[in-house]
C-alpha positions in Angstrom: 11.7 -20.0 -52.2 15.2 -18.8 -52.3 14.1 -15.6 -54.1 11.5 -15.0 -51.4 14.0 -15.5 -48.6 16.5 -13.1 -50.5 13.8 -10.5 -50.8 12.8 -10.8 -47.1 16.5 -10.5 -46.1 17.0 -7.4 -48.4 13.8 -5.8 -47.0 14.9 -6.5 -43.4 18.3 -5.0 -44.1 16.8 -1.9 -45.8 14.4 -1.3 -42.8 17.4 -1.6 -40.4 19.4 0.8 -42.6 16.4 3.2 -42.7 16.2 3.2 -38.9 20.0 3.7 -38.6 19.8 6.6 -41.0 16.9 8.2 -39.0 18.9 7.9 -35.8 22.0 9.4 -37.3 19.9 12.3 -38.9 18.3 13.1 -35.5 21.4 12.3 -33.4 21.5 15.7 -31.7 17.9 15.2 -30.5 18.8 11.8 -29.1 21.8 13.4 -27.3 19.4 15.9 -25.7 17.1 13.2 -24.5 19.9 11.0 -23.2 20.5 12.8 -19.8 16.8 12.5 -19.0 16.7 8.8 -19.9 19.7 8.2 -17.7 18.1 10.2 -14.9 15.0 8.0 -15.0 16.9 4.8 -15.4 19.3 5.5 -12.5 16.8 7.0 -10.0 13.5 5.3 -11.0 14.2 2.0 -12.6 17.4 0.7 -10.9 15.9 1.2 -7.4 13.1 -1.2 -8.4 15.3 -4.0 -7.2 15.0 -2.6 -3.7 11.3 -3.5 -3.6 12.4 -6.9 -2.5 12.8 -5.4 1.0 9.0 -5.3 1.3 9.0 -9.1 1.4 12.0 -9.4 3.8 12.9 -8.8 7.3 15.7 -6.6 6.0 18.8 -6.1 8.1 21.3 -3.6 6.7 24.4 -5.6 8.0 23.1 -8.8 6.3 22.1 -7.2 3.0 19.6 -8.4 0.5 21.1 -11.9 0.2 21.4 -12.5 4.0 18.0 -11.1 5.1 15.2 -13.5 5.8 12.1 -13.7 3.5 8.9 -13.1 5.3 6.4 -12.9 2.4 3.5 -10.6 3.1 4.1 -10.3 6.8 5.1 -6.6 6.5 1.8 -5.8 4.7 -0.3 -7.7 7.2 1.4 -5.9 10.1 0.7 -2.6 8.4 -2.9 -3.4 7.6 -3.5 -4.5 11.2 -1.5 -1.8 12.8 -2.9 1.1 14.9 -2.0 3.8 12.3 -3.3 2.2 9.1 -6.8 3.9 9.1 -5.4 7.2 10.4 -2.8 7.7 7.6 -5.2 6.5 4.9 -8.0 8.8 6.2 -5.6 11.8 6.4 -4.1 11.2 3.0 -7.4 10.9 1.2 -8.9 13.8 3.2 -6.0 16.2 2.4 -6.0 15.1 -1.3 -9.7 15.7 -1.7 -9.3 19.2 -0.2 -6.5 19.8 -2.7 -8.7 18.7 -5.6 -11.6 20.9 -4.5 -9.7 24.0 -3.7 -6.2 23.8 -5.2 -7.0 22.2 -8.6 -9.4 24.9 -10.0 -7.3 27.9 -9.0 -4.6 27.5 -11.7 -7.5 27.3 -14.3 -9.0 30.5 -13.0 -5.6 32.2 -12.9 -4.9 31.2 -16.5 -8.3 32.6 -17.6 -7.6 35.8 -15.8 -4.1 36.1 -17.4 -5.7 35.5 -20.8 -8.2 38.4 -20.2 -5.6 41.0 -19.2 -5.1 43.3 -22.1 -1.9 45.0 -21.0 1.0 42.7 -21.9 3.4 44.4 -19.5 1.1 44.1 -16.6 0.2 40.5 -17.4 3.9 39.6 -17.5 4.5 41.3 -14.1 1.5 39.5 -12.5 2.5 36.1 -14.0 6.1 36.5 -12.8 5.0 37.3 -9.3 2.6 34.3 -9.2 5.4 32.0 -10.5 8.0 33.0 -8.0 6.8 30.9 -5.0 7.4 27.7 -7.1 11.1 28.4 -7.0 11.3 29.0 -3.3 12.6 26.0 -1.3 10.1 23.9 0.6 12.2 24.5 3.8 12.0 28.3 3.3 8.2 28.2 2.7 7.8 26.1 5.9 9.9 28.7 7.8 7.6 31.5 6.4 4.5 29.6 7.6 6.0 29.0 11.0 6.9 32.7 11.3 3.5 34.0 10.0 1.7 31.7 12.5 3.9 32.3 15.5 1.8 33.0 18.6 4.0 35.9 19.7 5.4 37.6 16.5 3.3 36.1 13.7 1.4 38.5 11.5 -1.7 36.4 11.7 -1.8 36.6 15.5 -0.9 40.3 15.5 -4.1 40.9 13.5 -6.1 38.7 15.8 -4.8 40.7 18.8 -5.7 44.0 17.1 -9.2 42.7 16.7 -9.4 41.7 20.3 -8.8 38.0 20.0 -6.3 35.9 21.9 -3.2 34.5 20.1 -3.5 30.9 18.7 -0.7 28.5 18.3 -2.0 27.2 15.0 0.6 24.5 14.5 -0.2 22.8 17.7 -3.9 22.6 16.9 -4.8 19.4 14.9 -8.0 21.0 13.5 -6.1 23.8 11.8 -3.3 21.7 10.2 -5.2 20.7 7.0 -6.4 24.2 6.3 -2.8 25.5 6.8 -1.4 22.9 4.4 -3.9 23.6 1.7 -3.5 27.4 1.8 0.3 27.2 1.7 0.1 24.7 -1.2 -2.2 26.9 -3.2 0.1 29.9 -2.7 3.2 27.9 -3.6 2.0 26.0 -6.7 -1.1 27.8 -8.2 0.9 30.3 -10.3 3.3 27.9 -11.8 0.6 25.3 -12.4 -1.4 27.8 -14.4 1.3 27.7 -17.2 -0.1 24.6 -18.9 -3.7 26.0 -18.9 -2.5 29.3 -20.1 -0.6 27.6 -23.0 -3.8 25.8 -23.9 -5.7 29.1 -24.0 -3.1 30.5 -26.3 -3.7 27.8 -28.8 -7.4 28.7 -29.2 -8.1 30.4 -32.5 -8.8 34.1 -32.0 -11.5 33.9 -34.6 -13.7 32.1 -32.1 -13.6 35.0 -29.8 -14.3 37.4 -32.7 -17.3 35.3 -33.7 -18.6 35.2 -30.1 -18.2 39.0 -29.9 -20.2 39.5 -33.2 -22.9 37.2 -31.8 -23.1 39.6 -28.8 -21.3 37.5 -26.2 -19.7 39.5 -23.4 -16.5 38.6 -21.6 -18.2 36.1 -19.2 -20.0 34.3 -22.1 -16.8 34.2 -24.1 -15.1 32.5 -21.1 -18.0 30.1 -20.7 -18.4 29.1 -24.3 -14.9 29.6 -25.8 -12.2 29.5 -23.2 -13.5 26.7 -21.0 -14.3 24.3 -23.9 -10.8 25.0 -25.2 -9.5 23.8 -21.9 -11.6 20.6 -21.5 -9.0 18.2 -22.8 -6.2 19.7 -20.7 -8.4 19.8 -17.6 -9.3 16.2 -18.2 -5.7 15.0 -18.5 -4.6 17.0 -15.4 -7.5 15.7 -13.4 -6.6 12.1 -14.3 -3.1 12.8 -13.1 -4.3 14.5 -9.9 -6.6 11.5 -9.1 -3.6 9.2 -9.6 -1.7 11.3 -7.1 -4.4 11.2 -4.4 -2.2 8.9 -2.3 0.8 11.1 -2.8 0.4 14.1 -0.6 3.5 16.3 -0.4 5.0 14.8 2.7 8.1 17.1 2.8 6.0 20.1 3.9 4.1 18.0 6.3 7.2 16.7 8.0 8.5 20.2 8.3 5.2 21.5 9.9 3.7 18.7 11.9 4.4 17.7 15.5 3.4 14.6 17.5 0.4 16.5 18.8 -0.9 17.0 15.3 -0.3 13.5 14.0 -4.1 12.9 14.4 -4.8 15.0 11.3 -1.4 15.5 9.7 0.2 12.1 9.5 -0.1 10.8 5.9 1.4 7.8 4.0 4.5 9.7 2.9 5.3 11.0 6.4 4.7 7.5 7.8 7.1 5.9 5.3 9.7 8.5 6.2 9.3 7.9 9.9 9.5 4.1 9.5 12.5 4.2 7.3 14.6 7.2 8.5 13.7 7.4 12.2 12.8 3.8 13.1 15.2 2.2 10.6 12.4 -0.3 9.7 13.3 -0.4 6.0 11.1 -3.4 5.3 7.9 -1.8 6.6 8.8 1.5 4.9 9.2 -0.3 1.6 6.1 -2.3 2.0 4.0 0.8 2.7 5.6 2.7 -0.2 4.8 -0.3 -2.6 1.2 -0.5 -1.4 0.9 3.3 -2.0 2.3 2.9 -5.5 0.0 0.0 -6.4 -3.1 2.0 -5.2 -2.0 5.0 -7.2 -1.5 3.0 -10.3 -5.0 1.5 -9.9 -6.5 5.0 -9.4 -4.9 6.6 -12.4 -5.8 3.6 -14.7 -9.4 3.7 -13.4 -9.7 7.5 -13.8 -8.2 7.2 -17.3 -10.7 4.5 -18.4 -13.7 6.4 -16.9 -12.6 9.7 -18.6 -12.2 7.9 -21.9 -15.7 6.5 -21.8 -17.4 9.7 -20.6 -15.5 12.4 -22.6 -13.0 10.6 -24.8 -10.2 12.4 -23.0 -7.4 10.1 -21.8 -3.7 9.9 -21.4 -3.4 6.9 -23.7 
């Protein structure tokens, strides 16, 4: 028995020693990862303690310890409130539009980049398409406002040249979703194509050569070689996109919407911002944000499970 315990102890010490040696051998890699770990811990995990506000009637001058616990009252008030169905409808509607129109475009761009034979021209086009990603959201919103200005906007100038009257697009609820989707495609499509283009680069060139020998033209090569090579990447990105259905980019919406367009523009993110920053109702804001996070988690887990059963493509 003593020999067995001694062997177990020696084995345990050797495993610990092996782990320590592995950490020391890769210490520079761990040092590179450390800032990112600290970022996520400080800005994502530490704030979890603030979720208690969702179950409180939080008063800043009383703090967490002095504020009264109200249980699920904030959630009930939100579900029974006049804006619940409006913000849920707008969030889902805009997200579905983004899935239909914005999700496929980076895939198409990646395929087009892959088909360009001139390396110099491809680099130029890719650089131009990536540039909007690095422009501030505020600047993009300013460009949208200027382009759609009823007096000096280029869109209305063209309408006037064609004999139509100027339209103040940003005050028309029916145009807001279209404007949001178009600017989002322009701002994100190029940069989002990088991951799909990288997947295309990993496809063995012999597959294209074999397809050419079999008489396949460019379209059939794309259909039978390029797209199948992208299936796993498309599946994973689609799962992540479904998980983000409830997370519409509220920053752009806040910069573009007005009370007159709340009917079609107000989403969960903008409602949370208004409740917290403008109305100082931190408890309601936290409750809505928590509700949004739980629904997103359920969506991404469900999409992951369905994808795994159908196509064996999943995140985990």
